[in-house]
N, C-alpha and C positions, 0 to 999 in steps of 0.2 A: 598553549594547549590546555584543554580542560583537565582538571585534576580532582580526584575524589578526596573526601575529607582525609587529612593526613595528620600525622603526629605533630603537635605544636612544639616549637622551641622557645616560645615566649609566652608570658602570661597574657591570656586573652583580655582585650580591652573591656572595661565596663561601659555599658550604654551611656552612662552619665559623662564619660570622658570623650564621647564622640562629638563631631560636628554633624549637623543634619541639613540636608538641602532638598527642597521640593522644586521640581521643574514645572513651570507654569507659563511657558512662552508659546505654547501651541495655539493654533487657530481654531480648533474645535470644529473642523469642517463637517465631520460625520455626525456630530451632535447637533449642529444647527444653531448653537448659541454658545456663550462662554460657559463651558461645563464646570470650570473651577468655581463658579458662583452658584451653581445649581444646588438647591437645598434638599437634603435627604435627612429625615429624622431630626429636623431643627438645626442642622449644621450644614454648611456648604461642603462640597466634595473636597475643596482645598483645606478647609478647617479640619475635616475628619482625617485627612492625610497628615496634617501638621500635628493633630492630637496624638498620633502614634509616635511622634518624635518629641513629645513633651519632656521626657527625662534628659535629653541630650544637653550638652553645655551651651550650644548655640544653634539657632535655626536660621536658615537662609532661604529666601525666595529668589529663584533664578529665572530671568526672562521677562517678567512683568510684575509691576508693583500692585499689590492689593492691600486694602485697609485691614490688616490683621495684626493683632498684638503679639509681641514676643518673637517676631521674625524680622530679619534685616533683608531688605531688597538689594540684590546684586544684578545689575544689567548684564546681558549676554556680552562676553568679550568678542565673540564672533557670531553676530546675528545670522540666522538662516542656516546654521550648520547642524541643526537638529539636536537630539539628545547628547551626542558626543561633544558638541560645542558647549552645551549646558554643563556637562560633567567637567570639562576643562575649567569653566568659569567657577564652578563650585569648589574644585580642588584648589584653585588659586586663592579663593576667598576664605577657605576653611582655616581655622586657627589650631585645630587638633589633628593628630596624625591620621586618624581614621574618619571617613565620611560615610554617613548613611544617606544614600541617594534614593529618592522616590519620585514618581510621576504624580501629578495632582489628581489623577483619576483612579486612585487605588484606595477607596474609602474604607476597606475592611482591614487594612494594616493596623497593627497594634503593637505596643511596646514588647509584648512577649515574642513577636516575630523578630524584632531587632535584637533582642537578647539572645535568641537562638543563634542568629548569624554571628553575633559577637563571640559566642562560646566556641565557634569553629575558626576564628580568625588566627592566622599565624603572625609572622613578623611583618609581612607586607603583602602586596598583591590584592586580590579581591575575594569576596565570599558571595556566592550567587546560587540561586535555585534553578534546577532544571525542571521545566514544565512537563506535563504529561505527554506532549507531542515531541519532546526531545530538545526543544529550544530553550536557551537560557533566558532568565528574567532579569535583564540588565537594569531595569528601572525600579527595582526593589532589592538593592544589593549594597554591600559594603565595598568601599574602595580606599586603599591607602594612598596618602598624598605622594608617596614615591612613584606612583603611576603617572603623575602629571607629565613627565618627560615623554612617556610612551603615547599618552593621549594627544599631546601637542604635536608630536611627530606625525601621527596618523592624520591629524587635521591638516597639517602642512602638505601632506601628500594627497589630500582629497579623499581619504578613506574614512567614511562617516559611519560605517557599520559597527554597531555596538557588539554584535555577535563576533565579528572579526577581532575586535579588541580583546574580548574575553578568551578567545582561542589563542591569542598571542602572548598573554601575560600569565603569571602564576595565579591560579584561581582554585579555591576550594569550592567544590560543587556539591550542593545538597540536593537530594532527590525530593520531588514534590510530595511523595507519600510521607516522608519523614517530617516535612514541614507541616503538612495538613494534619497529621496525627497529633502534633504538638500545639498547633495554633488554630485549627479549624479548616474545613474544606474550602471556605470562601475567602481565606486570608489574602489571596492574590487576585481576587476578582477585580477586573477593571471595567470602566464605564466608557465606551466609545460612542454609543448611540442612546437616545432616550429609551429605546426598547430594552436596553440592558437593565433598566431600573424596574421593569415589570409593573408598570402602572403605578409607580410611587412606593412600591414595597421596599423594605430595607434590603439592599443587595447582599447584606452580610448574614442573612438568615435563609433557610430553606436550601 
């Protein structure tokens, strides 16, 4: 079930001690082209998301190989199983206890966001943001590798819902207002359609 920020019993992990993974195996149907390669402000959406994870100890690309420096490609262990399958692949490939997981269409993420999540991490479980509509944001979150068993079990049962996973495991939940106050109102803005880019304007301003 969801849990509000709680007292920690372990030293929070430093961002530099995390593994980071970007999910980039989607088909971009709503965008009409490979949005991971769409350029905004001189950087592709994928590169911008990866830039937010520059301080971590290792960076993984899950789902599809792209020519980017400093990131290791990991093919989906269970293709076609959506983000939960990508999370399983990333947790298996990660060399560090904590994993920062992001979708490739979140160009406004930055290291300060991940540091904020790290500051609220406990011994294990997840750290996630609750959006303004009450839904959790599973594709910009921290996951401990101890959750691999839970993730794999849900996949074995055909349960692919990331919201369901986060309701079933220990999770520290940060409210969006707290995150936006610290990191800016656009930090979790995602890009699903070309119109989300407002005619080429930087999605992280305004």
